[in-house]
C-alpha positions, 0 to 999 in steps of 0.5 A: 499499500502506497500512502499518498499526500497531494500538495495543492487541492485544486482543480486538477486534483479533485478532477484527476488525482484524487479520485484515482488514487482512491479507488486504486486498490494499491493506494491510500490517500493519508495528507493534504496542503493547500494554500487555501486551508479550508479547501484542504480541509473539504478534501480531507473530510472527503478522502480521510487523511491529515491536513498540514499547515505547511508543505514542508511539515507534510514532507517531514511525515516519515509515514508519507510514501509518495506525493503529488504536486498540483500546484501552478506551474512556477512553484512545481521545481521547488516543491518536487525537489523539496519532496524528493530530498525528503524522500519521498517519491513524486508526480508531478503535474504538467509542465514539468518546470518553467526553465531547463535548469530546473527540470534538470535539478528535479531529476537529479534530485530523484536520482541522488536520493534514489526516488521515482519522479514521474510527470503527468503526461497523460496522452500516451495513456489513453487506450486509442493512442496505446492502440495506435502505437500497437499498430504502428509498431506493427507496421501498418502504415510502415515507416512514419514519414511525416505527421501532423498533429494538434490540440486546441480548446477555448481555453483555460478560462474556468480551470482554476478553483482560484482566479485564472492563473493560467493568464498570470505570467508570474505563476504560469511563465508559459502558456498553451504551448506548455499546456497544450502543446507539452502533451502533444510533444510527448505524444509524437515521441511516444507514438513514432518512437523517435525524440525531437532534435529540431524545431522552428517555432511561432509563439504567438499571443493572438487573442486572449485578454485579461481584464483590462483588455490587455492581451495576456502575458503568455501564449495563446498560439503555438505553431511548431515544426519538429524533426525527429532522430529517427528521419521523420518530421512534422507539425505540431499546433496548440491553441487557447483559441479554439472556440467551437468544438475541441480540436484534437486530432494526429495524422501520421503518414507512412510509406504503407498508408496514412493513420487518423488519430481522432480525426473521424467521428465515427472511429477513434482510429482510422488506417487508409492503406496503398489500396485506399481500404480502410480499417476503423477501430472503436473503442469504449470511452475511456474513465481514468487518466492512467496517470495515477494507475501507472505511478502506483504500479511503478513504486509497488514494483520499485520500476521507473514510471513510464515517464520519468523524469529523465524521459519528460526532459526531452519534452521539456527541451523541446518546449524551451527550443520552441520558445527559443526559435520563436524569439530568434526567428531561427531553428534550434537543435534540441536533445543533440544527445539523442542524435542516434541515427547520426550517430549510426550514419557517421558509423556506417560512413567510417 
């Protein structure tokens, strides 16, 4: 039984972390901290456990095995690193942190203290995406040459229980790219089995306004061209300004056909082969994120979680590379140590 504490009892905790821990047979919710003490007490009354006056006091409790960090972006690194040095395993919400140095320090803290760190990238745990990964590995569309993927919503208004900190540059630091685009970058690395090594991006604030009718201080749209270390390339778009139906689709174009994911109202996955034959795949509605179950299972079996801190670093390097590309107007190399196909080519040429 993994004894879990939750730091930050707002909407993401109440919608995902708390109910999924509560219904996982190998997890027990035992402790809570929130800067809004009343909210923490309400959660404790519902799920059981103790409320702490500070997260420092919570981390001192030797009865706590693991912590979920569900606070604003700017505090992820501080609280996660403190928890790791206190001997706790950590599941941290995305984005991992707001600077690359912070991200790397989180990974170092986990490895130094022999603790597990997982980042809450949930798209790869969607049964539809799990099945798409299996089909791609079976070669149903051959080798992936190009892809396009996008995620767009009407924005984060209403996502927070205490005002819209997502638009606050000091608290969120980053906008739609790190909120939505981050999911798609992780997903494309997962589906293709490749790592982003180059990005050309434009990060923009086009439409969202604050209460004074000024454009918000973070981006509301991101358009990125991604080049992968396995030779494929594609586009990724993230937007907070899709005011109609939410947009969430991925298309992969291979040497033997095309796979479309969440692109049709009739089937979550459609595969079209070279003879124009379409195979459709149906799924039951997903009710769990899969993130909490993966985290608990990893701790139960003392193994690295699927989205470890080190795994998430590749996504964060891409995020910061996209920001740099947009600022400089140039293509930016990322994850240089992961450029495997170039190294293989060099060895073959020798």
